NUMARKE-580985 format. One record per residue (C-alpha): residue number from 1; residue in three letters; x, y, z. Coordinates in steps of 0.05 Angstrom, whole numbers, plus 5000, padded with zeros to 4 digits. Example, Ala and Ser with C-alpha at 12.3 -4.5 7.8 and 13.67 -1.06 7.14 Angstrom:
NUMARKE-580985
{atom 1,ALA,{5246,4910,5156}};
{atom 2,SER,{5273,4979,5143}};
***
This chain:
NUMARKE-580985
{atom 1,MET,{5038,6661,1009}};
{atom 2,ASN,{5084,6709,1044}};
{atom 3,SER,{5145,6666,1061}};
{atom 4,ARG,{5164,6710,1119}};
{atom 5,LEU,{5099,6694,1156}};
{atom 6,ASP,{5085,6622,1136}};
{atom 7,ASN,{5084,6559,1177}};
{atom 8,THR,{5158,6543,1166}};
{atom 9,ARG,{5184,6600,1209}};
{atom 10,PRO,{5213,6585,1278}};
{atom 11,ALA,{5166,6636,1310}};
{atom 12,ASP,{5106,6679,1292}};
{atom 13,ILE,{5072,6742,1316}};
{atom 14,GLY,{5032,6702,1366}};
{atom 15,ASP,{5095,6677,1399}};
{atom 16,TYR,{5119,6748,1410}};
{atom 17,MET,{5051,6767,1439}};
{atom 18,LYS,{5053,6709,1488}};
{atom 19,VAL,{5124,6724,1512}};
{atom 20,PHE,{5111,6799,1521}};
{atom 21,ALA,{5045,6786,1556}};
{atom 22,CYS,{5073,6733,1603}};
{atom 23,THR,{5134,6775,1620}};
{atom 24,ALA,{5091,6836,1634}};
{atom 25,VAL,{5036,6801,1674}};
{atom 26,MET,{5086,6777,1726}};
{atom 27,MET,{5101,6850,1740}};
{atom 28,GLN,{5027,6864,1752}};
{atom 29,THR,{5027,6812,1808}};
{atom 30,VAL,{5088,6841,1842}};
{atom 31,LEU,{5062,6912,1836}};
{atom 32,GLY,{4995,6895,1867}};
{atom 33,VAL,{5025,6860,1928}};
{atom 34,VAL,{5078,6913,1941}};
{atom 35,LEU,{5024,6967,1936}};
{atom 36,GLY,{4986,6929,1990}};
{atom 37,THR,{5042,6947,2040}};
{atom 38,ASN,{5020,7020,2036}};
{atom 39,PRO,{5086,7049,2011}};
{atom 40,PRO,{5099,7125,2008}};
{atom 41,ASP,{5061,7167,1957}};
{atom 42,ASN,{5120,7172,1909}};
{atom 43,ALA,{5127,7096,1908}};
{atom 44,GLN,{5052,7090,1897}};
{atom 45,THR,{5057,7138,1838}};
{atom 46,PHE,{5114,7096,1809}};
{atom 47,ILE,{5073,7032,1818}};
{atom 48,GLY,{5013,7063,1783}};
{atom 49,ILE,{5055,7087,1724}};
{atom 50,ILE,{5089,7019,1715}};
{atom 51,TYR,{5022,6983,1723}};
{atom 52,ASN,{4993,7023,1666}};
{atom 53,LEU,{5055,7007,1625}};
{atom 54,VAL,{5044,6932,1631}};
{atom 55,LYS,{4968,6935,1627}};
{atom 56,PHE,{4963,6901,1560}};
{atom 57,THR,{4975,6829,1579}};
{atom 58,ALA,{4908,6795,1572}};
{atom 59,PRO,{4891,6829,1505}};
{atom 60,ALA,{4960,6812,1477}};
{atom 61,PHE,{4955,6740,1500}};
{atom 62,ILE,{4885,6731,1470}};
{atom 63,PHE,{4908,6763,1404}};
{atom 64,GLY,{4970,6718,1403}};
{atom 65,ILE,{4931,6654,1419}};
{atom 66,LEU,{4879,6667,1365}};
{atom 67,TYR,{4931,6688,1314}};
{atom 68,THR,{4974,6626,1325}};
{atom 69,THR,{4915,6578,1331}};
{atom 70,THR,{4885,6605,1266}};
{atom 71,ARG,{4953,6597,1233}};
{atom 72,THR,{4960,6525,1255}};
{atom 73,THR,{4887,6501,1254}};
{atom 74,GLY,{4852,6553,1210}};
{atom 75,ASN,{4829,6501,1159}};
{atom 76,ASN,{4793,6461,1213}};
{atom 77,SER,{4719,6454,1223}};
{atom 78,TRP,{4673,6420,1273}};
{atom 79,ASN,{4697,6353,1245}};
{atom 80,ASN,{4767,6367,1274}};
{atom 81,TYR,{4742,6391,1341}};
{atom 82,GLY,{4754,6326,1379}};
{atom 83,GLY,{4827,6321,1360}};
{atom 84,TYR,{4837,6396,1371}};
{atom 85,MET,{4808,6393,1441}};
{atom 86,LYS,{4849,6331,1458}};
{atom 87,LYS,{4913,6371,1445}};
{atom 88,GLN,{4887,6431,1482}};
{atom 89,TRP,{4868,6388,1542}};
{atom 90,SER,{4940,6365,1549}};
{atom 91,ALA,{4972,6433,1535}};
{atom 92,LEU,{4926,6480,1572}};
{atom 93,PHE,{4873,6446,1615}};
{atom 94,VAL,{4918,6397,1652}};
{atom 95,PRO,{4969,6450,1675}};
{atom 96,THR,{4911,6494,1696}};
{atom 97,ILE,{4881,6439,1739}};
{atom 98,TRP,{4947,6423,1774}};
{atom 99,TRP,{4966,6495,1788}};
{atom 100,THR,{4896,6514,1811}};
{atom 101,LEU,{4898,6456,1861}};
{atom 102,ALA,{4966,6479,1884}};
{atom 103,TYR,{4940,6549,1900}};
{atom 104,LEU,{4877,6525,1935}};
{atom 105,LEU,{4913,6473,1977}};
{atom 106,ILE,{4981,6505,1990}};
{atom 107,PHE,{4967,6580,1988}};
{atom 108,PRO,{4892,6585,2002}};
{atom 109,ASP,{4902,6656,2029}};
{atom 110,VAL,{4914,6683,1958}};
{atom 111,GLN,{4842,6668,1939}};
{atom 112,GLN,{4801,6727,1914}};
{atom 113,VAL,{4733,6753,1937}};
{atom 114,ASN,{4715,6695,1983}};
{atom 115,GLN,{4755,6635,2009}};
{atom 116,PHE,{4725,6566,2002}};
{atom 117,ASN,{4693,6536,2064}};
{atom 118,SER,{4658,6475,2034}};
{atom 119,VAL,{4663,6427,1976}};
{atom 120,GLY,{4616,6470,1936}};
{atom 121,SER,{4654,6534,1947}};
{atom 122,PHE,{4720,6497,1934}};
{atom 123,LEU,{4695,6474,1866}};
{atom 124,TRP,{4666,6543,1851}};
{atom 125,ASN,{4732,6578,1865}};
{atom 126,PHE,{4767,6524,1824}};
{atom 127,ILE,{4729,6541,1761}};
{atom 128,ASN,{4714,6616,1768}};
{atom 129,GLY,{4786,6639,1773}};
{atom 130,ASN,{4784,6662,1846}};
{atom 131,ALA,{4836,6611,1868}};
{atom 132,ALA,{4892,6662,1857}};
{atom 133,PRO,{4897,6734,1834}};
{atom 134,HIS,{4916,6716,1763}};
{atom 135,LEU,{4872,6656,1749}};
{atom 136,TRP,{4812,6697,1728}};
{atom 137,TYR,{4848,6700,1662}};
{atom 138,ASN,{4846,6625,1654}};
{atom 139,THR,{4771,6623,1661}};
{atom 140,MET,{4766,6675,1606}};
{atom 141,MET,{4820,6648,1560}};
{atom 142,LEU,{4796,6576,1561}};
{atom 143,GLN,{4729,6600,1535}};
{atom 144,PHE,{4764,6621,1471}};
{atom 145,ILE,{4796,6552,1466}};
{atom 146,ILE,{4728,6518,1474}};
{atom 147,LEU,{4694,6565,1425}};
{atom 148,MET,{4748,6559,1372}};
{atom 149,PRO,{4702,6529,1318}};
{atom 150,PHE,{4665,6595,1316}};
{atom 151,PHE,{4731,6631,1303}};
{atom 152,TRP,{4748,6580,1249}};
{atom 153,ALA,{4682,6597,1217}};
{atom 154,LEU,{4698,6671,1223}};
{atom 155,GLY,{4765,6659,1190}};
{atom 156,HIS,{4732,6622,1132}};
{atom 157,TRP,{4680,6677,1124}};
{atom 158,VAL,{4728,6737,1123}};
{atom 159,LYS,{4774,6699,1076}};
{atom 160,LYS,{4720,6700,1023}};
{atom 161,SER,{4727,6775,1012}};
{atom 162,THR,{4758,6837,1042}};
{atom 163,THR,{4687,6866,1047}};
{atom 164,ASN,{4670,6812,1097}};
{atom 165,ALA,{4733,6828,1136}};
{atom 166,ILE,{4716,6902,1137}};
{atom 167,TRP,{4645,6886,1161}};
{atom 168,ALA,{4674,6841,1216}};
{atom 169,ILE,{4721,6895,1239}};
{atom 170,ALA,{4668,6949,1238}};
{atom 171,LEU,{4616,6908,1275}};
{atom 172,THR,{4668,6886,1326}};
{atom 173,VAL,{4689,6958,1340}};
{atom 174,VAL,{4618,6982,1348}};
{atom 175,GLY,{4597,6923,1390}};
{atom 176,TYR,{4658,6929,1435}};
{atom 177,ALA,{4647,7004,1444}};
{atom 178,ALA,{4576,6987,1467}};
{atom 179,TRP,{4604,6935,1515}};
{atom 180,LEU,{4653,6986,1545}};
{atom 181,TYR,{4596,7036,1554}};
{atom 182,PHE,{4554,6982,1588}};
{atom 183,TYR,{4611,6962,1634}};
{atom 184,ASP,{4628,7034,1653}};
{atom 185,ALA,{4555,7050,1669}};
{atom 186,ASN,{4539,6988,1708}};
{atom 187,VAL,{4602,6956,1736}};
{atom 188,PHE,{4662,7003,1740}};
{atom 189,HIS,{4643,7045,1801}};
{atom 190,GLY,{4572,7029,1780}};
{atom 191,PRO,{4513,6998,1818}};
{atom 192,GLN,{4534,6927,1800}};
{atom 193,ALA,{4609,6934,1815}};
{atom 194,THR,{4606,6879,1868}};
{atom 195,ASN,{4552,6834,1840}};
{atom 196,TRP,{4577,6831,1768}};
{atom 197,TYR,{4652,6826,1780}};
{atom 198,LEU,{4653,6760,1741}};
{atom 199,LEU,{4641,6798,1676}};
{atom 200,ASP,{4716,6810,1673}};
{atom 201,ARG,{4727,6736,1659}};
{atom 202,LEU,{4672,6730,1606}};
{atom 203,PHE,{4703,6721,1537}};
{atom 204,VAL,{4661,6778,1509}};
{atom 205,SER,{4703,6826,1549}};
{atom 206,PHE,{4763,6809,1506}};
{atom 207,VAL,{4730,6785,1442}};
{atom 208,ILE,{4756,6844,1401}};
{atom 209,TYR,{4828,6819,1409}};
{atom 210,GLY,{4809,6748,1389}};
{atom 211,ILE,{4772,6771,1327}};
{atom 212,PHE,{4829,6817,1307}};
{atom 213,GLY,{4878,6760,1317}};
{atom 214,VAL,{4839,6716,1269}};
{atom 215,ILE,{4834,6771,1216}};
{atom 216,ALA,{4908,6790,1225}};
{atom 217,TRP,{4929,6720,1205}};
{atom 218,VAL,{4879,6712,1148}};
{atom 219,TYR,{4902,6779,1119}};
{atom 220,ARG,{4973,6774,1144}};
{atom 221,GLU,{5005,6806,1083}};
{atom 222,LYS,{4959,6867,1086}};
{atom 223,PHE,{4968,6869,1162}};
{atom 224,GLU,{5044,6869,1154}};
{atom 225,THR,{5041,6925,1102}};
{atom 226,ILE,{4997,6969,1146}};
{atom 227,ILE,{5041,6958,1207}};
{atom 228,ARG,{5105,6971,1168}};
{atom 229,LYS,{5079,7036,1140}};
{atom 230,THR,{5048,7063,1204}};
{atom 231,TRP,{5093,7039,1261}};
{atom 232,ILE,{5123,7109,1272}};
{atom 233,PHE,{5053,7139,1279}};
{atom 234,LEU,{5034,7082,1325}};
{atom 235,ALA,{5095,7096,1369}};
{atom 236,VAL,{5075,7169,1375}};
{atom 237,ALA,{5002,7150,1389}};
{atom 238,ILE,{5020,7102,1444}};
{atom 239,ILE,{5058,7157,1482}};
{atom 240,ALA,{4995,7200,1480}};
{atom 241,VAL,{4949,7144,1501}};
{atom 242,TYR,{4996,7122,1556}};
{atom 243,TYR,{4995,7193,1583}};
{atom 244,TRP,{4919,7189,1580}};
{atom 245,THR,{4916,7125,1621}};
{atom 246,ASN,{4962,7154,1674}};
{atom 247,SER,{4922,7218,1677}};
{atom 248,GLU,{4859,7178,1690}};
{atom 249,LEU,{4891,7138,1746}};
{atom 250,SER,{4924,7198,1779}};
{atom 251,ALA,{4857,7234,1780}};
{atom 252,TYR,{4833,7186,1834}};
{atom 253,GLY,{4888,7211,1881}};
{atom 254,PHE,{4917,7171,1938}};
{atom 255,PRO,{4920,7117,1959}};
{atom 256,VAL,{4930,7090,1890}};
{atom 257,GLN,{4880,7035,1873}};
{atom 258,LEU,{4898,6990,1815}};
{atom 259,THR,{4825,6972,1807}};
{atom 260,ASN,{4817,7042,1779}};
{atom 261,ALA,{4857,7020,1718}};
{atom 262,PRO,{4813,6964,1688}};
{atom 263,TYR,{4819,6937,1618}};
{atom 264,TYR,{4749,6958,1601}};
{atom 265,LYS,{4759,7032,1584}};
{atom 266,PRO,{4770,7066,1517}};
{atom 267,SER,{4839,7088,1538}};
{atom 268,MET,{4861,7019,1559}};
{atom 269,THR,{4831,6987,1497}};
{atom 270,LEU,{4869,7035,1452}};
{atom 271,TYR,{4933,7025,1492}};
{atom 272,ALA,{4927,6949,1486}};
{atom 273,LEU,{4915,6952,1411}};
{atom 274,LEU,{4974,6998,1402}};
{atom 275,VAL,{5020,6953,1442}};
{atom 276,ILE,{4996,6893,1401}};
{atom 277,SER,{5011,6932,1337}};
{atom 278,LEU,{5081,6951,1360}};
{atom 279,VAL,{5098,6881,1384}};
{atom 280,ALA,{5074,6857,1317}};
{atom 281,ALA,{5120,6908,1283}};
{atom 282,LEU,{5179,6881,1323}};
{atom 283,SER,{5164,6809,1306}};
{atom 284,MET,{5155,6826,1232}};
{atom 285,TYR,{5222,6861,1232}};
{atom 286,HIS,{5254,6799,1262}};
{atom 287,LEU,{5218,6755,1211}};
{atom 288,ARG,{5240,6797,1152}};
{atom 289,ASN,{5312,6795,1175}};
{atom 290,ASN,{5312,6722,1199}};
{atom 291,SER,{5334,6746,1268}};
{atom 292,LYS,{5370,6701,1316}};
{atom 293,ALA,{5316,6721,1367}};
{atom 294,LEU,{5263,6680,1331}};
{atom 295,PRO,{5279,6612,1361}};
{atom 296,VAL,{5288,6645,1430}};
{atom 297,PHE,{5219,6676,1427}};
{atom 298,HIS,{5189,6611,1402}};
{atom 299,PHE,{5222,6572,1458}};
{atom 300,LEU,{5196,6621,1511}};
{atom 301,ALA,{5127,6622,1479}};
{atom 302,VAL,{5122,6546,1486}};
{atom 303,TYR,{5129,6552,1561}};
{atom 304,ALA,{5097,6621,1570}};
{atom 305,TYR,{5029,6596,1591}};
{atom 306,ARG,{5056,6547,1642}};
{atom 307,ALA,{5104,6599,1669}};
{atom 308,TYR,{5045,6646,1676}};
{atom 309,LEU,{5006,6595,1715}};
{atom 310,SER,{5062,6585,1765}};
{atom 311,ASN,{5087,6657,1774}};
{atom 312,VAL,{5043,6674,1834}};
{atom 313,PHE,{5063,6609,1868}};
{atom 314,TRP,{5137,6626,1864}};
{atom 315,PHE,{5126,6698,1881}};
{atom 316,GLN,{5089,6678,1945}};
{atom 317,ILE,{5150,6638,1967}};
{atom 318,ILE,{5197,6696,1952}};
{atom 319,TRP,{5150,6745,1986}};
{atom 320,ARG,{5147,6703,2050}};
{atom 321,ILE,{5222,6691,2053}};
{atom 322,PHE,{5247,6762,2044}};
{atom 323,GLY,{5203,6801,1996}};
{atom 324,HIS,{5155,6830,2047}};
{atom 325,ASN,{5210,6857,2093}};
{atom 326,LEU,{5247,6885,2033}};
{atom 327,ALA,{5184,6920,2008}};
{atom 328,LEU,{5174,6954,2076}};
{atom 329,ALA,{5244,6983,2073}};
{atom 330,HIS,{5255,6992,1998}};
{atom 331,PRO,{5191,6982,1957}};
{atom 332,ILE,{5221,6998,1889}};
{atom 333,VAL,{5280,6952,1901}};
{atom 334,ALA,{5232,6897,1924}};
{atom 335,ILE,{5192,6904,1859}};
{atom 336,VAL,{5254,6895,1816}};
{atom 337,VAL,{5285,6838,1855}};
{atom 338,CYS,{5221,6799,1867}};
{atom 339,TYR,{5200,6807,1795}};
{atom 340,LEU,{5266,6783,1765}};
{atom 341,ILE,{5270,6722,1811}};
{atom 342,THR,{5197,6705,1798}};
{atom 343,TRP,{5206,6708,1723}};
{atom 344,CYS,{5267,6663,1725}};
{atom 345,LEU,{5234,6612,1771}};
{atom 346,ALA,{5169,6611,1731}};
{atom 347,PHE,{5202,6596,1664}};
{atom 348,THR,{5253,6548,1695}};
{atom 349,SER,{5198,6509,1730}};
{atom 350,ALA,{5156,6507,1667}};
{atom 351,TYR,{5213,6478,1627}};
{atom 352,THR,{5235,6430,1683}};
{atom 353,PHE,{5166,6403,1696}};
{atom 354,HIS,{5156,6393,1621}};
{atom 355,ILE,{5220,6352,1616}};
{atom 356,ILE,{5202,6310,1677}};
{atom 357,TRP,{5132,6297,1653}};
{atom 358,SER,{5157,6279,1583}};
{atom 359,ARG,{5204,6228,1612}};
{atom 360,VAL,{5150,6199,1656}};
{atom 361,LYS,{5103,6191,1597}};
{atom 362,SER,{5160,6162,1555}};
{atom 363,GLY,{5173,6111,1610}};
{atom 364,PHE,{5100,6091,1612}};
{atom 365,ASN,{5096,6085,1537}};
{atom 366,SER,{5160,6042,1535}};
{atom 367,LYS,{5131,5997,1588}};
{atom 368,GLU,{5066,5989,1549}};
{atom 369,VAL,{5103,5972,1485}};
{atom 370,SER,{5147,5921,1522}};
{atom 371,GLU,{5085,5887,1551}};
{atom 372,GLN,{5051,5884,1484}};
{atom 373,VAL,{5114,5852,1453}};
{atom 374,LYS,{5115,5799,1508}};
{atom 375,GLN,{5042,5782,1494}};
***
């Protein structure tokens, strides 16, 4: 086994994906809200360019989650599903429940599409991702967690031979190309743009990144070799594709609408895959050189998901205190200031709440042990 990429390392490629994705997605939130203040055209152009720059977050997060989960649980099967889901419930589902409740009850005005007006609509917005602008991702990502046994099976199958891996890659590319065509014809400015908006949170819309994450771990040595030999070409390619995405968005003119830059386009798909490849190249370089950045990235990756969940909450507080007024006067300055404060608060709160909850659980466990001893 390649010692640089085995389970003993303080971080892996998936950790880097999570940190880059979490850091970038917070910028998307800020850009969207500042754009809503109708800034001047030059500021709108800047927002569109930066938005396209950070438009890789969901794909990178899915790739990272499937890569790391395959690394740590790849030998599992349906027999291990109960224990696996128990851990995921604590790590992912519980924080999701608490933060979704916080948005619905404390900041109900950040709901998307329709606001709840009954118990039924409250529950519907709770599970469909409409409780806050970024929670659509949870609805999509948690599907991958629930369906992990199928990805375990995929990992076992492609591991049998490189031919199986090639078939998996080819079928995934062809299938995903068909999905992009279907989405473009029917949803993106299509006849079902309003009715079928929930397709963006269906796991199929991001399955290519999950499948590639599984294969990248199973064939990690070959993956590393390919990335190491081609990273220069990838860097040149991403410049061209980034220009492509910006040309597409600018073609719609003003006012800039970020909905005109969805994930489900060939340009955005290529851009996301190139970003994933280059982030992987960076992480591999750090792994080969035993970089001091490894434990830092691993630490941030542990709290990335919880920081992601909370970022809109903290941004709303910042926005209401001074962000809105600052954006009206200096939109670019507001973007930078609000983003930096939001990032710091999101990660700080994720770490702080984790410590508090750990101590609370420790206290309960100690009490239970003490009572058992007395008995």
